[in-house]
C-alpha positions in Angstrom: 4.3 16.0 1.1 3.6 12.5 2.2 0.3 11.0 1.1 -1.2 7.7 1.8 -0.5 5.5 -1.3 -2.2 2.3 -2.6 -0.3 -0.9 -2.9 -1.0 -4.5 -3.7 -0.8 -7.1 -0.8 1.7 -9.8 -1.8 2.1 -11.8 1.4 0.6 -11.9 4.9 2.4 -13.3 8.0 2.0 -13.3 11.8 -0.8 -14.0 14.2 -4.2 -12.4 14.2 -4.0 -8.9 15.5 -0.2 -8.6 14.8 -0.2 -9.4 11.1 2.3 -7.8 8.7 3.1 -8.5 5.2 4.6 -7.3 1.9 2.9 -4.7 -0.2 3.9 -3.8 -3.7 4.0 0.0 -4.7 4.8 0.1 -8.4 8.3 -1.5 -8.4 8.9 -1.2 -4.6 7.9 -3.8 -2.0 7.7 -2.9 1.6 6.8 -4.5 4.9 3.5 -3.1 6.2 1.4 -3.6 9.3 -2.2 -4.8 8.8 -3.4 -4.0 12.3 -6.1 -1.6 11.1 -7.4 -3.9 8.4 -7.6 -7.4 9.9 -9.8 -8.7 7.1 -7.2 -8.0 4.3 -6.3 -10.9 2.0 -3.4 -11.4 -0.4 -4.3 -9.8 -3.7 -6.2 -6.8 -2.1 -5.2 -3.4 -2.6 -4.7 -1.3 0.6 -4.1 2.4 1.3 -0.9 2.7 3.2 0.3 5.6 5.4 3.6 5.6 7.4 3.8 1.8 7.3 0.3 1.0 8.2 -2.5 -0.2 5.9 -5.4 2.0 6.8 -8.1 0.7 4.4 -8.7 -1.7 1.6 -9.4 -0.1 -1.8 -10.7 -1.1 -5.1 -8.1 -2.4 -7.6 -9.4 -0.2 -10.4 -9.2 2.9 -8.1 -5.6 2.0 -7.2 -4.7 1.9 -10.9 -6.3 5.2 -11.5 -4.4 6.8 -8.6 -1.1 5.5 -9.9 -1.9 7.0 -13.4 -2.9 10.3 -11.9 0.2 10.6 -9.7 2.5 9.6 -12.7 0.9 12.1 -15.0 1.4 14.8 -12.4 5.0 13.8 -11.9 4.4 12.9 -8.3 4.6 9.1 -8.4 8.4 8.9 -7.9 8.2 11.2 -5.0 5.5 9.3 -3.3 7.2 5.9 -3.9 10.4 7.4 -2.4 8.6 8.4 0.7 7.2 4.9 1.0 10.7 3.5 0.7 12.1 5.6 3.5 
């Protein structure tokens, strides 16, 4: 199962409308497109699905989601899907 997963925006680059950047998911950092969330800023948490940030989320909510996935034993599987 591949869910959208929350990550922290570390870096943003590129022109308006074509921006991409680095997002951290636990210990993994991946390049993500910000086409759907042009208002995103470094430090925001975003919901990412198949390489696209689809929404900005609350930092506390992101932390709670990580904890829940980890407690369910699903965090490693989701981070592996992000790494693919």
